[in-house]
C-alpha positions in Angstrom: -6.2 -28.8 -11.3 -7.5 -27.4 -8.1 -8.8 -23.9 -7.9 -7.0 -21.5 -5.6 -9.7 -21.6 -2.9 -9.8 -25.4 -2.6 -8.0 -27.1 0.2 -9.4 -30.6 -0.4 -7.4 -32.9 -2.6 -8.5 -34.1 -6.0 -8.9 -37.9 -6.0 -8.5 -40.2 -9.0 -9.5 -43.8 -8.4 -8.4 -46.1 -11.1 -10.1 -49.5 -11.4 -9.2 -52.3 -13.8 -11.4 -55.3 -14.3 -10.6 -58.5 -12.4 -6.9 -57.9 -12.0 -4.6 -58.9 -9.2 -1.4 -57.1 -8.2 0.6 -60.1 -9.6 -0.6 -59.1 -13.1 1.7 -56.0 -13.0 5.4 -56.0 -13.9 5.9 -53.5 -11.0 5.1 -56.4 -8.6 7.5 -58.8 -10.2 5.6 -60.3 -13.1 8.2 -60.7 -15.9 5.8 -62.1 -18.4 3.6 -58.9 -18.7 4.3 -55.4 -19.6 2.2 -52.8 -17.7 4.1 -49.6 -18.3 1.4 -47.1 -17.3 0.6 -48.8 -14.1 4.3 -49.3 -13.4 4.8 -45.6 -13.8 2.0 -44.9 -11.3 3.5 -47.5 -8.9 7.0 -45.9 -9.2 5.9 -42.4 -7.9 2.7 -43.3 -6.0 1.8 -45.4 -3.0 2.1 -49.1 -3.5 0.3 -51.7 -1.3 2.1 -55.0 -1.0 -0.8 -56.7 0.7 -4.4 -56.5 -0.4 -7.8 -58.1 0.0 -10.6 -58.4 -2.5 -14.2 -58.9 -1.2 -15.1 -61.0 -4.2 -13.4 -62.5 -7.3 -16.3 -61.3 -9.5 -16.1 -57.7 -10.6 -19.7 -56.5 -9.7 -19.7 -57.6 -6.1 -16.1 -56.3 -5.7 -17.0 -53.0 -7.2 -20.1 -52.7 -5.0 -17.8 -53.1 -2.0 -15.3 -50.4 -3.3 -18.0 -47.8 -3.7 -19.9 -48.5 -0.5 -17.3 -49.8 1.9 -19.5 -52.8 2.6 -19.2 -56.5 1.9 -21.1 -57.8 -1.2 -23.7 -59.6 0.9 -24.5 -56.3 2.6 -24.8 -54.4 -0.7 -27.1 -57.0 -2.3 -24.6 -57.7 -5.1 -23.6 -61.4 -4.8 -22.8 -61.9 -8.5 -22.3 -59.9 -11.7 -25.1 -57.9 -13.3 -26.8 -57.0 -10.0 -27.5 -53.5 -8.7 -26.6 -52.4 -5.2 -29.4 -51.8 -2.7 -30.6 -48.3 -3.5 -30.9 -47.4 0.2 -27.1 -47.7 0.7 -25.1 -44.5 0.4 -22.1 -44.8 -1.9 -18.8 -42.9 -2.1 -20.1 -40.6 -4.8 -22.9 -39.4 -2.6 -20.6 -39.0 0.4 -18.1 -37.0 -1.6 -20.8 -34.8 -3.1 -22.0 -34.0 0.4 -18.5 -33.0 1.2 -18.4 -30.5 -1.6 -16.8 -32.6 -4.4 -17.7 -32.8 -8.0 -18.0 -36.6 -8.6 -17.6 -38.3 -12.0 -17.8 -42.0 -12.9 -15.9 -42.8 -16.1 -16.1 -46.3 -17.7 -17.3 -49.7 -16.6 -20.0 -49.8 -14.0 -21.6 -53.3 -14.3 -24.0 -52.6 -11.4 -26.1 -53.9 -13.3 -25.3 -52.5 -16.8 -21.8 -52.7 -18.0 -21.6 -49.0 -18.9 -23.8 -46.3 -17.5 -23.7 -44.5 -20.9 -25.7 -47.3 -22.7 -29.3 -47.1 -23.6 -30.7 -49.0 -20.6 -29.1 -46.8 -17.9 -27.7 -43.3 -17.8 -27.3 -42.8 -14.1 -24.9 -43.8 -11.3 -26.1 -42.6 -7.9 -23.9 -39.9 -6.6 -21.9 -39.5 -9.8 -22.2 -37.6 -13.1 -21.4 -39.8 -16.0 -18.4 -39.1 -18.3 -19.7 -39.8 -21.8 -16.8 -41.0 -23.8 -18.2 -43.2 -26.5 -21.5 -43.2 -28.3 -23.9 -46.0 -27.4 -23.8 -47.6 -30.8 -20.0 -48.0 -30.5 -20.1 -49.8 -27.2 -18.6 -53.3 -27.7 -17.7 -54.3 -24.1 -14.1 -54.8 -25.3 -11.3 -52.9 -23.6 -9.4 -52.7 -26.9 -12.2 -50.6 -28.3 -13.1 -48.5 -25.3 -10.1 -47.9 -23.0 -8.4 -45.4 -25.3 -11.4 -43.2 -25.8 -12.1 -43.4 -22.1 -8.5 -42.3 -21.3 -8.8 -39.4 -23.7 -12.0 -38.2 -22.1 -10.5 -38.5 -18.6 -7.5 -36.4 -19.6 -9.7 -33.7 -20.9 -11.6 -33.5 -17.6 -8.3 -33.5 -15.6 -6.9 -30.6 -17.7 -9.9 -28.4 -17.0 -9.7 -25.8 -14.2 -12.4 -26.7 -11.7 -13.8 -24.6 -8.9 -14.2 -27.4 -6.4 -12.4 -30.6 -5.6 -12.9 -33.6 -7.8 -13.4 -37.4 -7.2 -13.1 -39.1 -10.6 -13.4 -42.9 -10.8 -11.8 -44.3 -14.0 -13.0 -47.8 -14.4 -11.2 -49.7 -17.2 -11.8 -53.0 -18.8 -8.2 -53.8 -19.5 -5.0 -53.2 -17.4 -2.1 -51.4 -19.2 
């Protein structure tokens, strides 16, 4: 929900791990059922052509958050951190007056920012949705609690615009 004084839109960026558009029934795959993504595709904007900067998730994610190619971010394979001198979208949106939240898989370098090794994502506050001892790295265990935590955030009245990145392990 946007407060009455806000004229900037809220932004929800949903990421799934290593998924192509042909792994959605909305794009013609009759072997899979992706009802939630199909519902978003039905009333949202769909892109019929896309480009991914890397087939591996970490380099691709580093490109999404920075707008740069993986070789420019310093992330050429999984489990690497982007160059700390590069400004990411969270930092840019914060400068523009947004509240920025990262929810779910990070993998730059740690899989989840809520684990014991790392509790920060530059430019984002972390949505804690699962206790560190319950982290399994499996979408079946983590995606539902992640969704429940995201819904709680989205239902709250906020006084400034929101950028929330929901980064899932599994498509659905």
